[in-house]
C-alpha positions as CSV (number, residue, x, y, z in Angstrom):
1,X,147.3,75.8,175.8
2,X,143.4,76.2,175.8
3,X,141.1,77.0,173.3
4,X,137.4,79.2,174.6
5,X,134.6,78.3,172.3
6,X,131.7,80.2,171.7
7,X,128.4,79.1,169.5
8,X,125.0,78.2,169.6
9,X,123.5,74.2,169.0
10,X,120.3,72.9,170.1
11,X,120.0,71.3,173.7
12,X,117.0,69.0,174.3
13,X,115.1,71.3,171.6
14,X,116.4,74.7,173.2
15,X,118.9,76.4,171.2
16,X,120.7,77.8,173.7
17,X,124.3,79.6,173.8
18,X,127.0,77.7,175.1
19,X,130.8,78.7,176.4
20,X,133.2,75.9,176.6
21,X,137.0,75.8,177.5
22,X,138.5,72.7,175.7
23,X,142.3,72.6,177.4
24,X,144.7,69.5,175.8
25,X,141.4,68.0,173.8
26,X,139.0,67.5,176.3
27,X,136.6,70.1,177.1
28,X,136.7,71.0,180.4
29,X,134.2,73.4,181.1
30,X,131.0,74.3,179.5
31,X,128.3,77.3,180.0
32,X,124.7,76.9,178.3
33,X,121.9,80.0,178.4
34,X,119.2,79.6,176.3
35,X,119.4,81.8,173.3
36,X,117.7,85.6,174.6
37,X,117.8,85.2,178.4
38,X,119.8,87.3,180.5
39,X,121.2,85.9,184.1
40,X,121.5,87.8,186.8
41,X,124.7,86.7,188.1
42,X,126.9,90.2,189.3
43,X,124.0,92.4,188.9
44,X,123.7,95.1,191.4
45,X,120.6,96.6,192.3
46,X,119.4,98.9,195.1
47,X,116.8,96.8,196.7
48,X,113.9,97.3,200.4
49,X,114.9,95.4,202.2
50,X,111.1,92.8,203.0
51,X,111.3,91.1,205.9
52,X,113.8,90.0,207.7
53,X,114.7,85.9,209.0
54,X,116.9,85.6,212.1
55,X,116.4,81.8,212.4
56,X,118.4,81.8,209.2
57,X,120.5,84.9,209.9
58,X,119.3,86.3,206.4
59,X,117.2,89.1,205.0
60,X,115.1,88.9,201.5
61,X,115.2,91.9,199.7
62,X,113.3,93.0,197.0
63,X,114.6,94.4,194.0
64,X,111.4,94.4,191.6
65,X,109.7,93.1,189.0
66,X,108.4,90.3,191.7
67,X,112.3,89.4,191.6
68,X,113.7,88.7,194.8
69,X,117.3,87.5,196.8
70,X,118.5,86.1,199.8
71,X,121.0,88.2,202.2
72,X,122.7,85.9,204.5
73,X,123.4,88.6,207.5
74,X,127.3,87.5,207.5
75,X,127.0,88.9,203.7
76,X,125.2,92.1,205.3
77,X,128.9,94.1,206.6
78,X,128.9,97.7,205.8
79,X,126.3,98.5,203.4
80,X,126.5,101.0,201.5
81,X,121.9,102.5,201.9
82,X,121.0,105.3,199.3
83,X,121.0,108.3,200.3
84,X,119.1,109.6,203.3
85,X,119.3,106.5,205.1
86,X,121.0,106.1,208.9
87,X,124.6,103.6,208.9
88,X,125.4,101.2,211.8
89,X,122.8,98.9,213.1
90,X,121.2,95.9,212.1
91,X,119.4,95.7,209.1
92,X,115.2,96.6,209.3
93,X,112.1,95.9,206.8
94,X,112.3,98.7,204.8
95,X,115.8,99.8,204.2
96,X,116.6,101.2,200.8
97,X,121.2,99.3,200.0
98,X,122.8,98.5,197.3
99,X,123.3,94.5,196.9
100,X,124.9,92.5,194.2
101,X,123.7,89.0,192.6
102,X,126.7,86.6,194.1
103,X,125.1,83.6,193.5
104,X,122.7,82.1,190.9
105,X,118.9,80.4,191.8
106,X,120.1,77.2,192.9
107,X,117.6,74.0,193.5
108,X,115.1,76.3,193.7
109,X,116.7,78.8,196.0
110,X,116.0,82.4,195.9
111,X,119.8,83.8,194.6
112,X,122.0,85.1,197.0
113,X,123.3,88.5,197.3
114,X,125.8,90.5,199.1
115,X,126.7,94.2,199.7
116,X,130.0,94.0,198.9
117,X,130.0,95.5,195.8
118,X,132.6,93.7,193.8
119,X,133.9,95.5,190.0
120,X,135.7,92.7,188.3
121,X,138.4,93.1,185.0
122,X,140.9,91.0,183.9
123,X,144.3,92.1,186.0
124,X,141.9,93.3,189.6
125,X,138.8,92.9,191.4
126,X,138.0,96.2,193.2
127,X,136.0,96.0,196.7
128,X,133.3,98.1,198.1
129,X,133.2,95.5,201.7
130,X,136.8,95.1,201.8
131,X,138.6,98.6,201.5
132,X,142.5,96.0,201.8
133,X,144.6,95.9,199.1
134,X,145.5,92.3,198.4
135,X,147.1,89.6,196.3
136,X,145.9,86.2,194.4
137,X,147.0,83.5,196.3
138,X,147.9,82.0,193.0
139,X,150.4,84.5,192.4
140,X,154.7,84.3,193.5
141,X,155.6,86.8,195.4
142,X,158.2,87.7,192.4
143,X,154.7,87.7,190.1
144,X,153.2,90.2,192.3
145,X,156.0,92.5,192.9
146,X,155.4,95.0,190.3
147,X,151.6,95.3,190.6
148,X,152.2,96.7,194.4
149,X,154.2,98.9,193.6
150,X,152.1,100.0,191.0
151,X,149.5,100.7,193.6
152,X,151.7,101.9,196.3
153,X,150.0,105.7,195.5
154,X,146.2,104.1,196.7
155,X,147.8,102.7,199.3
156,X,148.1,106.4,200.1
157,X,145.1,107.3,199.4
158,X,143.4,109.5,202.4
159,X,139.7,108.1,203.1
160,X,138.9,105.5,200.3
161,X,136.4,104.0,200.2
162,X,137.2,100.4,198.1
163,X,139.7,97.6,198.3
164,X,141.9,96.6,195.3
165,X,142.6,92.5,194.9
166,X,145.3,91.7,192.2
167,X,144.1,89.1,190.1
168,X,146.3,85.7,188.6
169,X,145.8,87.7,185.3
170,X,148.5,90.8,186.6
171,X,151.1,88.2,186.1
172,X,151.3,89.1,182.6
173,X,150.2,92.8,182.4
174,X,152.2,95.7,181.9
175,X,152.2,98.6,183.2
176,X,149.9,100.9,180.9
177,X,147.2,98.7,180.7
178,X,147.4,97.9,184.9
179,X,146.3,101.5,185.7
180,X,144.6,101.7,182.3
181,X,141.7,99.5,183.4
182,X,142.4,100.7,187.2
183,X,141.4,103.5,186.4
184,X,137.7,101.8,184.4
185,X,136.8,100.2,187.3
186,X,137.1,103.3,189.9
187,X,135.1,105.0,187.1
188,X,133.0,102.1,187.8
189,X,132.8,102.4,190.9
190,X,131.7,106.3,191.0
191,X,129.3,105.1,188.8
192,X,127.1,102.5,190.5
193,X,128.6,102.9,194.3
194,X,129.4,105.8,194.5
195,X,126.6,107.9,192.3
196,X,124.3,104.8,192.6
197,X,123.4,105.9,196.4
198,X,121.0,108.1,194.7
199,X,118.5,106.6,192.1
200,X,115.8,104.8,193.0
201,X,114.5,101.9,195.0
202,X,114.5,98.5,192.1
203,X,116.9,100.0,190.1
204,X,119.4,98.5,188.1
205,X,122.5,100.0,188.6
206,X,125.2,97.1,187.3
207,X,124.5,94.5,184.7
208,X,127.1,92.6,184.4
209,X,128.7,91.6,180.8
210,X,127.6,88.4,179.5
211,X,129.3,85.5,180.1
212,X,130.5,84.6,176.9
213,X,132.3,87.9,177.6
214,X,133.3,87.4,181.2
215,X,134.8,83.8,179.9
216,X,137.1,86.1,178.0
217,X,137.7,88.3,180.5
218,X,139.1,85.7,183.0
219,X,140.4,83.1,181.2
220,X,144.5,83.3,182.2
221,X,145.8,84.3,178.6
222,X,149.1,82.6,179.0
223,X,147.6,79.8,178.4
224,X,144.9,80.6,175.8
225,X,145.3,79.9,172.1
226,X,142.1,80.7,170.4
227,X,139.1,82.1,170.9
228,X,136.4,80.9,168.2
229,X,133.0,81.6,167.2
230,X,130.5,80.7,165.0
231,X,128.0,84.4,166.0
232,X,129.1,87.0,164.1
233,X,127.3,89.4,166.3
234,X,129.6,87.9,169.6
235,X,132.3,88.2,166.9
236,X,131.8,91.7,166.7
237,X,131.4,92.4,170.5
238,X,134.5,90.4,171.5
239,X,136.4,92.7,169.2
240,X,135.3,96.0,169.9
241,X,136.0,94.5,174.1
242,X,139.6,92.7,172.9
243,X,140.7,96.2,171.3
244,X,139.8,98.5,174.5
245,X,140.8,96.1,176.4
246,X,143.5,93.5,175.6
247,X,144.3,95.0,172.0
248,X,147.4,92.7,172.0
249,X,145.3,89.6,171.9
250,X,143.0,91.1,168.7
251,X,144.5,88.3,167.0
252,X,143.7,85.3,169.0
253,X,140.7,85.8,168.1
254,X,138.7,84.1,165.1
255,X,135.5,84.1,163.5
256,X,134.3,80.3,162.5
257,X,132.3,79.5,158.7
258,X,132.4,75.9,158.1
259,X,128.1,75.2,157.0
260,X,129.5,71.4,156.5
261,X,131.2,71.3,160.2
262,X,129.5,73.2,162.7
263,X,132.0,74.5,165.5
264,X,129.7,72.4,168.0
265,X,130.3,69.4,166.1
266,X,134.6,69.9,165.7
267,X,134.6,70.5,169.3
268,X,132.4,67.6,170.2
269,X,130.0,69.4,172.5
270,X,127.4,67.0,172.3
271,X,129.0,64.4,173.8
272,X,130.1,66.5,176.4
273,X,127.3,67.5,177.4
274,X,126.3,63.8,177.6
275,X,129.3,63.1,179.8
276,X,127.7,65.8,182.5
277,X,124.5,63.9,182.2
278,X,126.9,60.0,183.2
279,X,127.5,59.0,186.7
280,X,129.9,57.0,185.6
281,X,133.3,58.4,183.9
282,X,135.3,55.0,182.5
283,X,139.7,56.2,183.0
284,X,142.4,55.0,180.5
285,X,143.9,52.6,183.4
286,X,140.3,50.7,183.3
287,X,138.9,52.0,186.4
288,X,135.8,54.5,186.3
289,X,134.7,57.3,188.6
290,X,130.9,57.2,189.8
291,X,129.9,60.9,190.9
292,X,126.3,62.3,192.6
293,X,125.5,65.0,193.6
294,X,123.0,64.5,197.0
295,X,120.7,67.6,198.5
296,X,123.7,68.1,200.9
297,X,127.0,67.3,198.9
298,X,128.1,65.7,195.9
299,X,129.9,62.0,195.8
300,X,133.0,60.9,193.3
301,X,133.8,56.8,194.5
302,X,136.7,55.7,192.6
303,X,137.3,52.1,191.5
304,X,139.4,49.6,190.1
305,X,136.8,48.7,188.1
306,X,138.6,46.4,185.4
307,X,141.3,45.4,186.9
308,X,142.3,42.3,188.2
309,X,145.5,41.9,188.6
310,X,146.9,40.4,191.8
311,X,151.0,41.5,191.3
312,X,152.2,45.4,192.0
313,X,148.3,46.3,193.5
314,X,149.4,49.2,195.2
315,X,151.4,50.2,192.6
316,X,148.6,50.2,190.4
317,X,146.2,51.3,193.3
318,X,148.7,54.0,193.5
319,X,148.5,54.8,189.5
320,X,144.5,54.6,188.8
321,X,144.1,57.3,191.7
322,X,146.6,59.3,189.9
323,X,144.9,59.5,187.5
324,X,141.6,59.4,189.1
325,X,142.8,62.4,190.5
326,X,143.4,64.5,187.0
327,X,140.0,63.2,185.7
328,X,138.0,63.8,188.8
329,X,139.2,67.9,188.7
330,X,138.5,67.8,184.7
331,X,134.4,66.6,186.0
332,X,133.9,69.1,188.9
333,X,134.9,71.8,186.6
334,X,132.8,70.9,183.6
335,X,130.0,69.7,185.4
336,X,130.2,73.1,188.1
337,X,130.4,70.9,191.2
338,X,130.0,73.0,194.2
339,X,129.9,73.4,198.2
340,X,131.1,70.1,200.3
341,X,132.7,67.5,197.3
342,X,133.3,64.2,199.1
343,X,135.9,61.8,197.3
344,X,136.5,58.3,198.4
345,X,139.6,57.0,196.3
346,X,141.3,53.5,196.7
347,X,142.8,52.7,200.2
348,X,146.6,52.9,199.4
349,X,148.6,51.0,202.5
350,X,151.9,53.3,201.8
351,X,151.1,56.8,203.2
352,X,154.0,57.7,201.3
353,X,151.4,57.1,198.1
354,X,148.4,58.9,200.1
355,X,150.2,62.2,200.6
356,X,151.4,62.4,196.7
357,X,148.3,61.8,196.3
358,X,146.9,64.4,198.0
359,X,149.2,66.8,197.1
360,X,148.8,66.3,193.0
361,X,145.1,67.3,193.7
362,X,146.3,70.0,195.6
363,X,148.1,71.3,192.3
364,X,145.6,70.0,190.2
365,X,142.7,72.7,192.3
366,X,144.9,75.3,191.3
367,X,144.3,75.8,187.6
368,X,140.7,75.9,188.7
369,X,139.4,79.3,188.8
370,X,136.5,78.9,191.0
371,X,137.9,79.3,194.5
372,X,137.9,75.7,195.2
373,X,140.5,73.9,198.4
374,X,141.5,70.3,199.2
375,X,140.8,69.5,203.0
376,X,142.6,67.3,204.3
377,X,142.1,63.3,203.8
378,X,140.0,61.2,206.8
379,X,141.0,58.6,209.2
380,X,138.7,56.5,206.1
381,X,140.0,57.9,203.4
382,X,137.6,59.9,202.3
383,X,139.4,62.5,200.5
384,X,136.7,66.2,201.5
385,X,137.0,69.1,199.6
386,X,135.4,72.9,198.5
387,X,134.7,74.5,196.0
388,X,133.4,77.9,196.4
389,X,129.5,78.5,194.2
390,X,128.6,80.7,191.8
391,X,126.8,79.3,189.5
392,X,124.9,76.1,189.5
393,X,125.2,72.9,188.0
394,X,125.5,72.5,184.8
395,X,123.3,69.7,185.5
396,X,120.7,72.4,186.6
397,X,120.9,73.8,183.7
398,X,120.3,71.4,181.8
399,X,117.3,70.1,183.1
400,X,115.7,73.3,183.1
401,X,115.3,73.0,179.5
402,X,113.1,69.1,179.8
């Protein structure tokens, strides 16, 4: 079972709002924003193409007020132009089109944009780029069957300008909840993607919900034990949200109040932030991990550490690797590592042990709400994986607070 903790604490002299997920008594995810700051991630704007960069296959788009974004050509398929603009053909400077911020600014790079607008609910994602109706790969055929049946009418709609993706949470949705959200997303699509094409350049058509609200929406409810906050304003907003969209989970919301033991200390959030900044992470077996972020990718090295015995060495290495796999999956989420990640596990002579490790790690990655994939284990025994880039690593957020 998991808990969602939303609180405030001072980090490096800056008051920050923190949203953390705890599982089995450990913090598995954490996100922070300076109090009063607003992320533009998932916001939708009427942008204007400022210039093209053919050498990197991208366009630079002005969003207004000195704000710019980077639009890869691969993310600019079937763009929605403002009224009166032509369709088809390559992008040109001066074109006005609807764009969504798909990735935070990272390492000095501009935020990434896409013309494939996504409206995310708890059970569904409505998308303008792909007009198909699809289902999360994490859902079994039995779990997805009711949702697919409820969407049969959508499949028959002529000229449907959007697609739908059934999310993992749909496995626990009632028909009433599911269809209620579908209608809400369709109205949002009409307001933003259809009517928004008549708005003036640089208009902000859609402002994404606060990060703590998105966390409540996205977390897998079946495993959610409690949502706890000590901020009355956030408690009130979450109460309204749950009453409107998920009344059955309102009882999980709790307002914490204990001046002697702040919420961030109760859940050891200071310790989690310190852990994120450490390269070396010790394992219970005596082994340890070394986690380093390079410019191109993240590297994780598994070491046997304090183990010095010679008996049953291969079985010991197997146990250390399996423990390391669990901790690596947690550290990747905790630190929000993304892109290419290379993991150097301890070499094992038995190929069955290596196959077991790969499959266990694949299973652990399926629990990650961010799309992650274990690719293979190379001849040099390096496990290669990828994780979708959405937000920058927590270490970068912390560095900005200095």
